[in-house]
LOMI-928956 format. One record per residue (C-alpha): x, y, z; residue number from 1. Coordinates in nm, 3 decimals. Example, Ala and Ser with C-alpha at 12.3 -4.5 7.8 and 13.67 -1.06 7.14 Angstrom:
<nodes>
<<1.230, -0.450, 0.780>, 1>,
<<1.367, -0.106, 0.714>, 2>,
</nodes>
This chain:
<nodes>
<<-0.321, 1.788, 0.506>, 1>,
<<-0.301, 1.568, 0.200>, 2>,
<<0.069, 1.537, 0.123>, 3>,
<<0.218, 1.413, -0.204>, 4>,
<<0.546, 1.348, -0.380>, 5>,
<<0.543, 1.458, -0.743>, 6>,
<<0.744, 1.548, -1.051>, 7>,
<<0.675, 1.843, -1.278>, 8>,
<<0.577, 1.762, -1.633>, 9>,
<<0.725, 2.077, -1.784>, 10>,
<<1.075, 1.990, -1.660>, 11>,
<<1.103, 1.664, -1.851>, 12>,
<<1.071, 1.600, -2.222>, 13>,
<<1.030, 1.347, -2.366>, 14>,
<<0.860, 1.152, -2.087>, 15>,
<<0.741, 0.799, -2.040>, 16>,
<<0.394, 0.719, -1.909>, 17>,
<<0.502, 0.769, -1.549>, 18>,
<<0.653, 1.110, -1.622>, 19>,
<<1.014, 0.985, -1.624>, 20>,
<<1.272, 1.094, -1.875>, 21>,
<<1.445, 0.790, -2.027>, 22>,
<<1.779, 0.725, -1.861>, 23>,
<<1.749, 1.018, -1.622>, 24>,
<<1.571, 1.018, -1.284>, 25>,
<<1.326, 1.303, -1.250>, 26>,
<<1.356, 1.544, -0.960>, 27>,
<<1.091, 1.477, -0.697>, 28>,
<<0.913, 1.745, -0.496>, 29>,
<<0.692, 1.732, -0.188>, 30>,
<<0.363, 1.916, -0.188>, 31>,
<<0.015, 1.953, -0.041>, 32>,
<<-0.309, 1.899, -0.230>, 33>,
<<-0.553, 2.190, -0.216>, 34>,
<<-0.890, 2.288, -0.366>, 35>,
<<-1.037, 1.939, -0.372>, 36>,
<<-0.707, 1.793, -0.500>, 37>,
<<-0.711, 2.012, -0.813>, 38>,
<<-0.416, 2.225, -0.702>, 39>,
<<-0.075, 2.134, -0.559>, 40>,
<<0.133, 2.361, -0.338>, 41>,
<<0.504, 2.300, -0.401>, 42>,
<<0.628, 2.333, -0.043>, 43>,
<<0.994, 2.378, -0.141>, 44>,
<<0.901, 2.662, -0.377>, 45>,
<<0.684, 2.820, -0.108>, 46>,
<<0.970, 2.811, 0.144>, 47>,
<<1.303, 2.810, -0.044>, 48>,
<<1.592, 2.666, 0.147>, 49>,
<<1.390, 2.508, 0.428>, 50>,
<<1.527, 2.157, 0.473>, 51>,
<<1.197, 2.010, 0.591>, 52>,
<<1.058, 2.032, 0.238>, 53>,
<<1.340, 1.856, 0.056>, 54>,
<<1.150, 1.526, 0.051>, 55>,
<<0.867, 1.347, 0.226>, 56>,
<<1.117, 1.173, 0.453>, 57>,
<<1.260, 1.513, 0.549>, 58>,
<<0.912, 1.645, 0.627>, 59>,
<<0.832, 1.342, 0.843>, 60>,
<<1.166, 1.378, 1.022>, 61>,
<<1.085, 1.744, 1.093>, 62>,
<<0.801, 1.630, 1.319>, 63>,
<<0.533, 1.863, 1.451>, 64>,
<<0.733, 2.175, 1.363>, 65>,
<<0.752, 2.066, 0.999>, 66>,
<<0.378, 1.998, 0.981>, 67>,
<<0.300, 2.329, 1.151>, 68>,
<<0.511, 2.515, 0.895>, 69>,
<<0.350, 2.324, 0.607>, 70>,
<<0.004, 2.424, 0.731>, 71>,
<<0.113, 2.788, 0.746>, 72>,
<<0.228, 2.769, 0.384>, 73>,
<<-0.103, 2.614, 0.280>, 74>,
<<-0.282, 2.910, 0.438>, 75>,
<<-0.054, 3.162, 0.265>, 76>,
<<-0.096, 2.996, -0.080>, 77>,
<<0.206, 3.163, -0.240>, 78>,
<<0.116, 3.212, -0.606>, 79>,
<<0.451, 3.106, -0.753>, 80>,
<<0.432, 2.778, -0.562>, 81>,
<<0.085, 2.675, -0.683>, 82>,
<<0.058, 2.420, -0.963>, 83>,
<<-0.239, 2.275, -1.144>, 84>,
<<-0.290, 1.905, -1.075>, 85>,
<<-0.269, 1.838, -1.449>, 86>,
<<0.084, 1.984, -1.457>, 87>,
<<0.234, 1.727, -1.223>, 88>,
<<0.273, 1.349, -1.204>, 89>,
<<0.225, 1.184, -0.868>, 90>,
<<0.477, 0.939, -0.736>, 91>,
<<0.451, 0.717, -0.432>, 92>,
<<0.407, 0.971, -0.150>, 93>,
<<0.692, 0.805, 0.040>, 94>,
<<0.914, 0.663, -0.235>, 95>,
<<1.178, 0.528, 0.005>, 96>,
<<1.026, 0.419, 0.336>, 97>,
<<1.263, 0.358, 0.624>, 98>,
<<1.105, 0.013, 0.657>, 99>,
<<0.795, -0.159, 0.523>, 100>,
<<0.613, -0.422, 0.724>, 101>,
<<0.283, -0.577, 0.621>, 102>,
<<0.077, -0.695, 0.917>, 103>,
<<-0.216, -0.931, 0.957>, 104>,
<<-0.453, -0.681, 1.117>, 105>,
<<-0.755, -0.815, 0.925>, 106>,
<<-0.822, -1.174, 1.037>, 107>,
<<-1.125, -1.258, 0.822>, 108>,
<<-0.926, -1.219, 0.500>, 109>,
<<-0.675, -1.477, 0.615>, 110>,
<<-0.956, -1.723, 0.689>, 111>,
<<-1.121, -1.672, 0.350>, 112>,
<<-0.785, -1.709, 0.177>, 113>,
<<-0.730, -2.044, 0.344>, 114>,
<<-1.075, -2.159, 0.230>, 115>,
<<-0.995, -2.060, -0.127>, 116>,
<<-0.663, -2.243, -0.105>, 117>,
<<-0.848, -2.556, 0.008>, 118>,
<<-1.096, -2.515, -0.277>, 119>,
<<-0.816, -2.493, -0.532>, 120>,
<<-0.646, -2.794, -0.380>, 121>,
<<-0.965, -2.999, -0.426>, 122>,
<<-1.029, -2.912, -0.791>, 123>,
<<-0.852, -3.216, -0.936>, 124>,
<<-1.028, -3.467, -0.710>, 125>,
<<-1.289, -3.713, -0.838>, 126>,
<<-1.546, -3.544, -0.613>, 127>,
<<-1.419, -3.185, -0.562>, 128>,
<<-1.697, -3.091, -0.319>, 129>,
<<-1.633, -3.390, -0.096>, 130>,
<<-1.257, -3.334, -0.112>, 131>,
<<-1.304, -2.970, -0.014>, 132>,
<<-1.507, -3.073, 0.291>, 133>,
<<-1.244, -3.330, 0.383>, 134>,
<<-0.963, -3.077, 0.357>, 135>,
<<-1.149, -2.821, 0.568>, 136>,
<<-1.228, -3.085, 0.831>, 137>,
<<-0.863, -3.190, 0.844>, 138>,
<<-0.760, -2.868, 1.019>, 139>,
<<-0.482, -2.805, 0.768>, 140>,
<<-0.661, -2.491, 0.650>, 141>,
<<-0.754, -2.352, 0.991>, 142>,
<<-0.608, -2.014, 1.084>, 143>,
<<-0.328, -2.039, 1.336>, 144>,
<<-0.453, -1.896, 1.670>, 145>,
<<-0.141, -1.678, 1.691>, 146>,
<<-0.293, -1.444, 1.431>, 147>,
<<-0.566, -1.355, 1.682>, 148>,
<<-0.337, -1.337, 1.981>, 149>,
<<-0.068, -1.107, 1.848>, 150>,
<<0.028, -0.886, 1.554>, 151>,
<<0.184, -1.108, 1.289>, 152>,
<<0.380, -0.949, 1.002>, 153>,
<<0.640, -0.997, 0.736>, 154>,
<<0.903, -0.751, 0.620>, 155>,
<<0.842, -0.633, 0.263>, 156>,
<<1.097, -0.479, 0.028>, 157>,
<<1.103, -0.104, 0.093>, 158>,
<<1.311, -0.062, -0.225>, 159>,
<<1.034, -0.206, -0.447>, 160>,
<<0.785, 0.077, -0.401>, 161>,
<<0.568, 0.201, -0.687>, 162>,
<<0.311, 0.480, -0.704>, 163>,
<<-0.007, 0.605, -0.871>, 164>,
<<-0.048, 0.521, -1.240>, 165>,
<<0.269, 0.307, -1.246>, 166>,
<<0.246, -0.006, -1.460>, 167>,
<<0.280, -0.321, -1.249>, 168>,
<<0.433, -0.613, -1.437>, 169>,
<<0.408, -0.972, -1.320>, 170>,
<<0.747, -1.123, -1.233>, 171>,
<<0.913, -1.365, -1.472>, 172>,
<<0.730, -1.696, -1.495>, 173>,
<<0.409, -1.570, -1.331>, 174>,
<<0.072, -1.553, -1.501>, 175>,
<<-0.161, -1.479, -1.208>, 176>,
<<-0.105, -1.125, -1.082>, 177>,
<<-0.342, -1.014, -0.806>, 178>,
<<-0.418, -0.700, -0.607>, 179>,
<<-0.460, -0.674, -0.229>, 180>,
<<-0.683, -0.399, -0.092>, 181>,
<<-0.505, -0.249, 0.209>, 182>,
<<-0.417, 0.079, 0.370>, 183>,
<<-0.114, 0.172, 0.574>, 184>,
<<0.001, 0.391, 0.859>, 185>,
<<0.319, 0.595, 0.829>, 186>,
<<0.519, 0.633, 1.149>, 187>,
<<0.609, 0.990, 1.239>, 188>,
<<0.836, 0.965, 1.542>, 189>,
<<1.087, 0.733, 1.701>, 190>,
<<0.952, 0.516, 1.981>, 191>,
<<1.070, 0.220, 2.185>, 192>,
<<0.849, 0.027, 2.424>, 193>,
<<0.557, 0.248, 2.317>, 194>,
<<0.262, 0.228, 2.556>, 195>,
<<-0.090, 0.168, 2.414>, 196>,
<<-0.212, 0.511, 2.522>, 197>,
<<0.070, 0.687, 2.338>, 198>,
<<0.076, 0.477, 2.020>, 199>,
<<-0.151, 0.701, 1.812>, 200>,
<<0.084, 0.995, 1.866>, 201>,
<<0.347, 0.801, 1.669>, 202>,
<<0.134, 0.792, 1.353>, 203>,
<<0.219, 1.060, 1.097>, 204>,
<<-0.060, 0.971, 0.856>, 205>,
<<-0.227, 0.714, 0.634>, 206>,
<<-0.208, 0.604, 0.271>, 207>,
<<-0.359, 0.341, 0.041>, 208>,
<<-0.147, 0.028, -0.001>, 209>,
<<-0.163, -0.236, -0.275>, 210>,
<<0.035, -0.546, -0.181>, 211>,
<<0.061, -0.702, -0.529>, 212>,
<<0.093, -1.080, -0.537>, 213>,
<<0.188, -1.331, -0.807>, 214>,
<<-0.044, -1.605, -0.684>, 215>,
<<0.096, -1.894, -0.888>, 216>,
<<0.452, -1.825, -0.769>, 217>,
<<0.330, -1.768, -0.415>, 218>,
<<0.151, -2.103, -0.401>, 219>,
<<0.445, -2.280, -0.562>, 220>,
<<0.699, -2.150, -0.309>, 221>,
<<0.512, -2.115, 0.020>, 222>,
<<0.503, -2.491, 0.095>, 223>,
<<0.879, -2.457, 0.153>, 224>,
<<0.788, -2.271, 0.473>, 225>,
<<0.996, -1.960, 0.414>, 226>,
<<0.717, -1.721, 0.312>, 227>,
<<0.586, -1.595, -0.022>, 228>,
<<0.936, -1.514, -0.161>, 229>,
<<0.916, -1.368, -0.513>, 230>,
<<0.540, -1.425, -0.510>, 231>,
<<0.526, -1.088, -0.332>, 232>,
<<0.879, -0.960, -0.389>, 233>,
<<0.929, -0.818, -0.738>, 234>,
<<0.977, -0.480, -0.904>, 235>,
<<0.712, -0.233, -0.791>, 236>,
<<0.527, -0.493, -0.585>, 237>,
<<0.442, -0.247, -0.305>, 238>,
<<0.230, 0.042, -0.428>, 239>,
<<0.156, 0.344, -0.207>, 240>,
<<-0.057, 0.647, -0.279>, 241>,
<<-0.203, 0.868, -0.398>, 242>,
<<-0.116, 1.078, -0.093>, 243>,
<<-0.045, 1.062, 0.278>, 244>,
<<-0.335, 1.203, 0.478>, 245>,
<<-0.208, 1.341, 0.807>, 246>,
<<-0.344, 1.189, 1.126>, 247>,
<<-0.554, 1.491, 1.220>, 248>,
<<-0.752, 1.464, 0.895>, 249>,
<<-0.884, 1.117, 0.985>, 250>,
<<-1.014, 1.133, 1.342>, 251>,
<<-1.144, 0.774, 1.314>, 252>,
<<-0.935, 0.565, 1.074>, 253>,
<<-1.136, 0.258, 1.177>, 254>,
<<-1.460, 0.372, 1.016>, 255>,
<<-1.359, 0.399, 0.649>, 256>,
<<-1.503, 0.225, 0.344>, 257>,
<<-1.254, 0.037, 0.124>, 258>,
<<-1.327, -0.063, -0.235>, 259>,
<<-1.145, -0.218, -0.529>, 260>,
<<-1.248, -0.176, -0.892>, 261>,
<<-1.116, -0.348, -1.202>, 262>,
<<-1.182, -0.163, -1.529>, 263>,
<<-1.442, 0.043, -1.343>, 264>,
<<-1.633, -0.258, -1.207>, 265>,
<<-1.642, -0.305, -0.831>, 266>,
<<-1.484, -0.633, -0.721>, 267>,
<<-1.423, -0.577, -0.350>, 268>,
<<-1.585, -0.376, -0.072>, 269>,
<<-1.510, -0.372, 0.298>, 270>,
<<-1.436, -0.145, 0.587>, 271>,
<<-1.158, -0.061, 0.825>, 272>,
<<-1.401, -0.135, 1.109>, 273>,
<<-1.330, -0.504, 1.045>, 274>,
<<-0.971, -0.486, 1.171>, 275>,
<<-0.900, -0.734, 1.450>, 276>,
<<-0.583, -0.546, 1.551>, 277>,
<<-0.523, -0.173, 1.514>, 278>,
<<-0.223, 0.022, 1.390>, 279>,
<<-0.172, 0.127, 1.751>, 280>,
<<-0.150, -0.242, 1.845>, 281>,
<<0.110, -0.288, 1.572>, 282>,
<<0.320, 0.004, 1.695>, 283>,
<<0.314, -0.130, 2.050>, 284>,
<<0.419, -0.474, 1.927>, 285>,
<<0.683, -0.355, 1.680>, 286>,
<<0.845, -0.125, 1.938>, 287>,
<<0.908, -0.401, 2.191>, 288>,
<<1.280, -0.451, 2.244>, 289>,
<<1.356, -0.221, 1.949>, 290>,
<<1.229, 0.106, 1.804>, 291>,
<<0.992, 0.220, 1.536>, 292>,
<<1.126, 0.512, 1.333>, 293>,
<<0.998, 0.805, 1.126>, 294>,
<<0.924, 0.685, 0.775>, 295>,
<<0.836, 0.328, 0.874>, 296>,
<<0.528, 0.203, 0.687>, 297>,
<<0.293, -0.045, 0.853>, 298>,
<<0.050, -0.225, 0.622>, 299>,
<<-0.292, -0.327, 0.750>, 300>,
<<-0.316, -0.658, 0.574>, 301>,
<<-0.604, -0.718, 0.337>, 302>,
<<-0.969, -0.638, 0.397>, 303>,
<<-1.202, -0.944, 0.364>, 304>,
<<-1.280, -1.018, -0.004>, 305>,
<<-1.007, -0.767, -0.090>, 306>,
<<-0.830, -0.979, -0.351>, 307>,
<<-0.917, -1.151, -0.674>, 308>,
<<-0.795, -1.473, -0.511>, 309>,
<<-1.066, -1.448, -0.243>, 310>,
<<-1.326, -1.405, -0.515>, 311>,
<<-1.188, -1.676, -0.748>, 312>,
<<-1.133, -1.407, -1.013>, 313>,
<<-0.815, -1.327, -1.204>, 314>,
<<-0.669, -1.011, -1.353>, 315>,
<<-0.586, -0.997, -1.722>, 316>,
<<-0.311, -0.817, -1.909>, 317>,
<<-0.403, -0.451, -1.942>, 318>,
<<-0.657, -0.441, -1.659>, 319>,
<<-0.680, -0.116, -1.464>, 320>,
<<-0.702, -0.167, -1.088>, 321>,
<<-0.830, 0.109, -0.859>, 322>,
<<-0.810, 0.081, -0.482>, 323>,
<<-1.002, 0.344, -0.288>, 324>,
<<-1.003, 0.416, 0.084>, 325>,
<<-1.254, 0.672, 0.204>, 326>,
<<-1.088, 0.996, 0.304>, 327>,
<<-0.756, 0.907, 0.141>, 328>,
<<-0.825, 0.866, -0.230>, 329>,
<<-0.792, 0.637, -0.529>, 330>,
<<-0.475, 0.444, -0.611>, 331>,
<<-0.481, 0.344, -0.978>, 332>,
<<-0.247, 0.111, -1.169>, 333>,
<<-0.243, -0.087, -1.492>, 334>,
<<-0.124, -0.447, -1.480>, 335>,
<<0.087, -0.630, -1.733>, 336>,
<<0.089, -1.008, -1.746>, 337>,
<<0.320, -1.100, -2.035>, 338>,
<<0.234, -1.418, -2.218>, 339>,
<<0.459, -1.706, -2.116>, 340>,
<<0.676, -1.873, -2.382>, 341>,
<<0.499, -2.161, -2.554>, 342>,
<<0.735, -2.412, -2.385>, 343>,
<<0.669, -2.271, -2.035>, 344>,
<<0.430, -2.442, -1.797>, 345>,
</nodes>
């Protein structure tokens, strides 16, 4: 199934561009996309009073029984519960994850990012090419071997989640907003000390993930050694969508094409077959000495060349960014990069 969280347009007037009524949160519904994503089945309307369809978290918590019931409702196609895609506004499919961790499952991206960081560091030198070679030879920009040996991750803000078509605004003081082409696994059951052979059973489904980054703030703050800080932690900086595709719909999640487009032009292309670690590896690692829980989101990290930073290209105010993962869909957002005050550096 292709599961979504949405709001109904006809229940809110006037609306802003994300379908929200000013000053009043819109009621969110959980549904399933049908007919090539042109129709949405409102699961709560199809089964009034069933707690599993109160939210995406509730459906995930309901486990296999909840998914089985949702599939039955999709087969029945109750007329009063069917909505045209144009009559709803999609939100992040899981607006409030239990936790959100972004992992370094793609290694090649990390290596290319370090090379680009060395290139930028050499720009002001008398001989930039020679300085770049010197920096690379110094070992300062080599990838730490730990990234190959184990699943490395950082904990992202699960309260700063945005969704399809949301406007993403650079944080105060930033002028270099960048996308990161990722996808994510959503955990569907509690597990502690999960064994490798059982890890896939803990995956509820998959979604597209854009780990937005303010590169100038990130590079300013990371030398302090405490992580990217507000370079990756600002309003709406973690975008999920357009749907969660249940595990059974993607028999091989490691054979999918990933692309990023800016204003319709392709910037990035890669594949999930380039992952050094798998989501199953991440679940095994993250469940050691503690548990993973339903509603946890595990980011893949970025596919090689999956950022503007890797490509030495920058987004501009008003650019439309589309991330697409084969079998899941297109996650589209517009970026805003407000002009800095004339006295700002």
